[in-house]
C-alpha atoms as one frame of an Amber mdcrd trajectory, in Angstrom:
protein
 155.217 183.153  72.360 152.088 184.168  70.623 153.800 185.048  67.542 155.666
 181.664  67.392 152.244 179.660  68.056 150.495 181.696  65.300 153.208 181.108
  63.111 153.006 177.402  63.412 149.249 177.140  63.520 149.090 179.221  60.394
 151.385 176.794  58.165 149.484 173.586  59.554 152.318 172.301  61.810 150.255
 172.161  64.819 151.433 168.249  65.670 155.069 169.833  65.983 153.675 172.436
  68.212 151.973 169.843  70.356 155.224 167.609  70.388 157.289 170.275  71.390
 155.047 171.141  74.349 154.949 167.754  75.479 158.757 167.215  75.210 159.065
 170.456  77.093 156.786 169.527  79.871 158.307 165.799  80.439 161.798 167.652
  80.514 160.698 170.100  82.973 158.989 167.085  85.203 162.237 165.110  84.870
 164.514 168.051  85.933 162.078 168.709  88.959 162.113 165.097  89.914 166.022
 164.807  89.823 166.089 167.840  91.949 163.802 166.394  94.478 165.462 163.292
  94.192 168.830 164.868  95.160 167.133 166.679  98.144 165.717 163.704  99.487
 168.788 162.060  99.409 170.762 164.939 101.182 168.224 165.043 103.967 168.305
 161.269 104.115 172.251 161.540 104.598 171.729 164.015 107.381 169.614 161.684
 109.364 172.064 158.770 109.028 174.720 161.212 110.336 172.541 162.232 113.168
 172.053 158.620 114.019 175.604 157.816 113.817 176.146 160.836 116.249 173.775
 159.897 118.637 175.276 155.945 118.712 178.653 157.392 119.187 177.325 159.468
 122.395 175.753 156.318 123.806 178.252 153.842 123.198 180.807 156.488 124.727
 178.699 156.550 127.935 178.826 152.818 128.334
């Protein structure tokens, strides 16, 4: 990675390096956020299923 960085800086292409680093960071943040959203949706679905089971038990006793 140092060789690539040094090569880019020597050629005066620092703006492209900064843009690449920004895009990489933004993309990784998006992937992390989507993964967390999927996990959150799964946990919420599990919660709703448990509430449905609880309601079935209470309605079955009445």
